[in-house]
C-alpha positions, 0 to 999 in steps of 0.5 A: 778979840784974839791976842797977837803973838809977840814978835820973835827975833830971827835968831831965837824962839821960845821952847814950847815945853820949858818956856825958855828961849831957844836958838832958831837955826838960820836958813842956809846954815847947816851943822856939820856932823862930827863923824863927817867933819873929822875925816873930811878935814883929815882928807883935806890935810892929806891933799894939801900937806904935800903941796905945802911941803913942796912950798916950804922946802923950795929953794926960793933963793936959788930959784931963779938960777935953777929955772934959768937954764936952758934945759928947764925951758926946753923941757917946759916948752916940749911939755906944753907943746906935747900936752896941747897937741894931745888935747887936740888929738883927744878932741878930734877923735874923743868927741865923736867917740863920746857922741857914739857911746851917748847916742848910738845904740849897738850891741856891746856898748857897755863893753866898749865904754869899759874899754875906753876908760881902761887907761884910767885904771891901767898902770901908765907903764903897762900902757907904754908897753902896750903902745910899744907892742902896737906902734913899735918898729915890730909892733902890730901896726908899727911894723907896716908903718915902718915898712910902707911909709918909713915912719917910726914913732917910738923915742920921737916927739910924736911918740910922746903926743901918742903916749899922752893921748892914750892916758888923757883921752878917757878924761875927755870922753867921759866928760863929754859923754856925761854932758851928751846924756844930760843934753836933750836929744829933742833938739837934734831931732827938731833940727833933722826934722827941719831938714838938717842932716845928722852931722849938721845937727851935731855941728850947729845944735849939739856942739853949742850945747855941750861946749862947756862939757868939752871944755871941762874934759879938755882941761882935764885931759891937758892937765893929765897929759902934762903930768904923764910920766910912765907911758911916756918914758916907756914908749918914748924914752927920755931924750932931752930936747926930743922926749924929755918932758917936765916930769921926766926932767924932775924925775932925772934931776931928783936923782942927782940935784933934789933942789932942781927937782923941787924947782921943776916941780914948782913950775908944774904946780903953777902951770897946772893951777893957773890953767885949772883956776883960769878955766874952772869958773868959766867952763867947769861951773857951767857944766 
């Protein structure tokens, strides 16, 4: 007759060598190595400390007066309008570009992908200079736009949208391309075998599959466009009511009124957190 082993609690057990009770690690609980925990906490503190300092030094008493000026709301309205327009333009031309990089086979695809992601590492001021050389009044394309259609892009609200699109669209392209690569292409092939055209298969099958990736990329592009500074001030200038977005207003206020600069920074911080927090659980976690 075999003896039944004594029942053990979920948290302790007997050591086979010493016979002393030992603690059994619970499932799902993992010990974090100290060599990883310490730099992780340092990195977290490095990211949070500037934001905490912004909140600590904010002029909370004067905040309503600082934010009640028409210039602030004018800059905020222009920032939201331009960032949304840049995101829409990025969706219009960025999603087909991502599909081309993910699905099509052509020589030099890796080089094209490198060029698409170049604005991610290119200094924004350099991007603004490049936009001037391309779309300025004497630019490669801008001179023909001015001569043929009378269209001048620099130092206009349209110029702000173009500058923000230039720096923000790579975020959308990378996100959508990654989602397309993860999606099974056999659904598209099945749709084409049933008589659907390639565009119909893309519109009715592929787009619903990659919708979370598109939304996540659009959020990232919108946030990047909202905070764009270097390319905007170089290509579009800093004209209140026409090209002065919130980052430019912060920079201008920092030179004369630091309290106003902090107040404007708080507005940008609140808008960015609200958008990312509101859409992350719905779209980014789905991707």
